[in-house]
VMD Tcl script that draws the C-alpha trace (Angstrom):
set ca {
  {26.12 -27.17 -8.92}
  {22.46 -26.23 -9.18}
  {20.93 -23.48 -7.12}
  {17.76 -24.97 -5.62}
  {14.84 -22.56 -5.19}
  {11.52 -23.46 -3.58}
  {8.45 -21.51 -4.71}
  {6.43 -21.46 -1.51}
  {3.49 -19.85 0.23}
  {1.00 -21.68 2.44}
  {-1.77 -19.50 1.02}
  {-3.41 -20.84 -2.14}
  {-4.15 -18.87 -5.28}
  {-1.14 -16.56 -5.10}
  {0.58 -17.72 -8.29}
  {3.03 -20.37 -7.05}
  {2.49 -22.75 -9.93}
  {2.29 -19.96 -12.51}
  {5.58 -18.65 -11.16}
  {7.20 -22.09 -11.11}
  {6.30 -22.88 -14.73}
  {7.08 -19.47 -16.20}
  {10.26 -18.87 -14.22}
  {11.56 -22.32 -15.20}
  {10.76 -21.63 -18.87}
  {12.33 -18.16 -18.72}
  {15.53 -19.51 -17.18}
  {15.64 -22.26 -19.79}
  {15.29 -19.60 -22.49}
  {18.51 -18.01 -21.19}
  {20.24 -21.35 -21.92}
  {20.37 -22.38 -18.28}
  {19.87 -26.07 -17.51}
  {16.63 -26.20 -15.53}
  {14.70 -28.84 -13.59}
  {11.21 -28.18 -12.23}
  {9.92 -30.42 -9.43}
  {6.16 -30.57 -8.93}
  {5.44 -31.39 -5.27}
  {1.76 -30.40 -5.39}
  {-0.58 -33.43 -5.61}
  {-2.87 -31.35 -7.83}
  {-0.22 -31.74 -10.55}
  {-0.92 -28.35 -12.08}
  {2.74 -27.63 -12.82}
  {2.92 -31.00 -14.57}
  {-0.09 -30.30 -16.78}
  {1.07 -26.73 -17.39}
  {4.36 -28.14 -18.69}
  {2.59 -30.18 -21.36}
  {2.82 -33.50 -19.47}
  {-0.33 -35.55 -18.81}
  {-0.29 -36.24 -15.08}
  {-2.54 -39.27 -15.58}
  {-0.10 -40.95 -17.96}
  {3.26 -40.53 -16.19}
  {4.93 -43.71 -15.00}
  {6.97 -42.05 -12.24}
  {6.26 -39.06 -10.01}
  {7.71 -37.28 -6.99}
  {6.15 -40.09 -4.94}
  {8.62 -42.58 -6.40}
  {11.49 -40.19 -5.73}
  {10.57 -39.54 -2.09}
  {9.03 -42.81 -0.92}
  {10.28 -45.58 -3.19}
  {13.74 -43.95 -3.46}
  {13.73 -44.35 -7.22}
  {16.86 -42.61 -8.61}
  {16.11 -39.08 -9.74}
  {17.47 -39.83 -13.20}
  {14.68 -42.39 -13.70}
  {11.90 -40.04 -12.59}
  {12.76 -37.01 -14.74}
  {10.63 -36.09 -17.78}
  {12.76 -34.42 -20.45}
  {10.17 -33.45 -23.07}
  {8.22 -30.43 -21.79}
  {6.77 -27.48 -23.66}
  {8.93 -25.14 -21.59}
  {12.25 -26.74 -22.66}
  {13.10 -27.64 -19.05}
  {13.15 -31.04 -17.33}
  {10.38 -32.05 -14.95}
  {9.68 -34.35 -12.03}
  {5.92 -34.79 -12.25}
  {3.17 -35.01 -9.66}
  {-0.35 -36.35 -9.48}
  {-2.65 -37.57 -6.71}
  {-0.14 -40.30 -5.84}
  {1.95 -37.60 -4.19}
  {-0.77 -37.19 -1.54}
  {0.24 -40.60 -0.20}
  {3.87 -39.50 -0.01}
  {3.17 -37.20 2.91}
  {1.63 -40.07 4.89}
  {4.37 -42.52 3.98}
  {7.10 -40.04 4.86}
  {5.89 -39.92 8.45}
  {7.11 -43.50 8.83}
  {10.68 -43.09 7.57}
  {13.93 -41.93 9.14}
  {15.12 -38.37 8.37}
  {11.86 -37.74 6.51}
  {12.50 -33.98 6.28}
  {15.63 -34.58 4.19}
  {14.39 -37.15 1.69}
  {14.29 -34.66 -1.19}
  {17.71 -33.19 -0.39}
  {19.25 -36.67 -0.42}
  {17.43 -37.61 -3.65}
  {18.76 -34.56 -5.50}
  {22.42 -34.99 -4.57}
  {23.11 -37.29 -7.52}
  {21.81 -34.84 -10.16}
  {22.67 -31.39 -8.82}
  {25.69 -31.06 -11.07}
  {23.51 -31.59 -14.13}
  {21.51 -28.37 -13.69}
  {22.01 -24.67 -13.12}
  {18.65 -24.17 -11.43}
  {16.20 -26.51 -9.74}
  {12.78 -25.01 -8.95}
  {10.32 -26.70 -6.60}
  {6.59 -25.98 -6.84}
  {5.28 -26.45 -3.30}
  {1.72 -27.32 -2.22}
  {-0.41 -24.59 -0.60}
  {0.25 -25.72 2.97}
  {3.14 -26.11 5.38}
  {3.08 -29.91 5.26}
  {5.83 -32.53 5.04}
  {6.17 -32.02 1.28}
  {6.82 -28.30 1.76}
  {9.22 -29.05 4.61}
  {11.13 -31.39 2.27}
  {11.31 -28.64 -0.34}
  {12.61 -26.13 2.20}
  {15.02 -28.71 3.58}
  {16.56 -29.14 0.13}
  {16.49 -25.51 -1.03}
  {19.15 -22.83 -1.01}
  {16.51 -20.13 -1.26}
  {12.79 -19.46 -1.23}
  {10.82 -17.31 -3.65}
  {7.54 -16.21 -2.03}
  {4.80 -15.21 -4.48}
  {2.05 -13.14 -2.90}
  {-0.85 -10.94 -3.82}
  {-0.85 -7.45 -2.41}
  {-3.81 -7.97 -0.08}
  {-4.21 -7.46 3.65}
  {-4.47 -11.14 4.67}
  {-1.42 -11.94 2.58}
  {0.73 -9.95 5.01}
  {-0.38 -12.13 7.93}
  {0.39 -15.28 5.96}
  {3.79 -13.92 5.01}
  {4.68 -13.39 8.68}
  {3.79 -17.01 9.49}
  {5.84 -18.29 6.54}
  {8.84 -16.19 7.53}
  {8.68 -17.69 11.05}
  {8.55 -21.20 9.61}
  {11.52 -20.53 7.32}
  {13.47 -19.19 10.29}
  {12.77 -22.31 12.35}
  {13.69 -24.68 9.51}
  {16.90 -22.73 8.96}
  {17.83 -23.37 12.59}
  {16.73 -27.00 12.74}
  {17.45 -28.69 9.41}
  {18.86 -26.36 6.75}
  {21.31 -23.64 7.83}
  {21.83 -22.45 4.22}
  {18.13 -21.64 3.68}
  {17.48 -17.99 2.84}
  {14.56 -15.97 1.54}
  {15.55 -15.38 -2.06}
  {12.86 -12.80 -2.67}
  {9.22 -11.76 -2.34}
  {7.34 -11.60 -5.64}
  {4.25 -9.43 -6.08}
  {1.83 -11.32 -8.30}
  {-1.52 -10.55 -9.96}
  {-0.70 -6.91 -9.39}
  {-3.10 -4.17 -10.44}
  {-1.60 -0.67 -9.98}
  {-5.09 0.86 -10.14}
  {-5.96 -0.82 -6.84}
  {-5.19 1.45 -3.87}
  {-4.93 -1.46 -1.41}
  {-2.46 -3.24 -3.70}
  {-0.28 -0.13 -3.77}
  {-0.50 0.29 0.02}
  {0.46 -3.33 0.68}
  {3.27 -3.08 -1.88}
  {4.64 -0.03 -0.07}
  {4.50 -1.88 3.25}
  {6.37 -4.82 1.77}
  {9.14 -2.58 0.46}
  {9.30 -0.75 3.79}
  {9.64 -3.92 5.89}
  {11.60 -6.20 3.55}
  {13.42 -3.65 1.36}
  {15.71 -5.42 -1.13}
  {14.05 -8.80 -0.51}
  {11.14 -7.54 -2.61}
  {11.78 -8.11 -6.29}
  {11.63 -5.00 -8.43}
  {9.85 -7.07 -11.05}
  {6.07 -7.15 -10.60}
  {3.83 -9.78 -12.20}
  {0.67 -8.09 -13.52}
  {-2.81 -9.49 -13.78}
  {-2.75 -10.91 -17.28}
  {-5.27 -12.95 -19.24}
  {-2.56 -14.76 -21.22}
  {-0.92 -16.01 -18.01}
  {-4.27 -17.43 -16.92}
  {-4.98 -19.01 -20.31}
  {-1.59 -20.61 -20.96}
  {-1.95 -23.60 -18.54}
  {-5.05 -24.83 -20.37}
  {-2.84 -25.13 -23.45}
  {-0.14 -27.00 -21.50}
  {2.49 -24.33 -22.06}
  {4.28 -21.50 -20.25}
  {3.12 -18.01 -21.27}
  {6.22 -17.33 -23.36}
  {5.34 -20.27 -25.62}
  {1.64 -19.41 -25.67}
  {2.03 -15.66 -26.29}
  {5.57 -14.36 -25.98}
  {4.44 -10.77 -26.50}
  {2.08 -10.84 -23.50}
  {2.77 -8.70 -20.43}
  {2.92 -11.83 -18.26}
  {5.54 -13.56 -20.40}
  {7.68 -10.41 -20.46}
  {7.37 -10.02 -16.69}
  {8.68 -13.52 -15.99}
  {11.58 -13.02 -18.39}
  {12.37 -9.84 -16.46}
  {12.18 -11.77 -13.19}
  {14.62 -14.38 -14.49}
  {17.00 -11.59 -15.44}
  {16.69 -10.02 -11.99}
  {17.42 -13.33 -10.25}
  {20.48 -13.89 -12.44}
  {21.77 -10.39 -11.71}
  {21.26 -10.86 -7.98}
  {23.15 -14.14 -8.00}
  {26.03 -12.63 -9.95}
  {26.15 -9.67 -7.56}
  {26.21 -12.02 -4.57}
  {29.02 -14.05 -6.19}
  {31.13 -10.93 -6.77}
  {30.54 -9.74 -3.20}
  {31.54 -13.16 -1.86}
  {34.76 -13.15 -3.88}
  {35.59 -9.64 -2.70}
  {35.29 -10.62 0.96}
  {37.44 -13.75 0.70}
}
mol new
graphics top color blue
foreach p $ca { graphics top sphere $p radius 0.5 }
foreach p [lrange $ca 0 end-1] q [lrange $ca 1 end] { graphics top cylinder $p $q radius 0.2 }
display resetview
């Protein structure tokens, strides 16, 4: 059964979509079966996967509002070798429509039940706000990866997000855990970045991924070519960093599995 991971942070411009695309592609490169769900009405993860958001016949809107079966919504031909549920501006209407339906927070969880056995990992690219779409993602997820820049205001936003995750864990999704905190667009020459990084490690210890995503021109360029960094320039520092992150996530999951077996 797939492990469902939401890529979330209510702050924009922290690398959520870049992380979603490149982590999905990196996992797929390790021969894992991967589905990426684009829940951001901007549709950047869709375009960055080589799918024209203006030409898709079905999007996350159909999945959440029209209750179209997930198998009919999935795009299988992406540049990253993973499957995709696309998004475009239609998804904006989904948030409004969801306010009118029963158990609206759990629509995505219910929709994914029929396909979970078909994948090893399902990643969800969340919009940059704590709206009903993000709540649906967190309601369906086993874990949350939080990308963040090492800046002062990012720490305040992280505290708010942690509080929200804690409340949702109590109210609608008891299995929800913070999978890890990912430092993105990192420049080791920046003193503030190093100070914030140290604070993160001090307060969240092993929740902070050892892998750091550097500022990298190739990562920024790749979306305009509709491809993850590893298919645009596999030798780039950004592509290598996301492959390292995939490896770290796999090792963590295996370690958790072994620990669980040992305690049974």
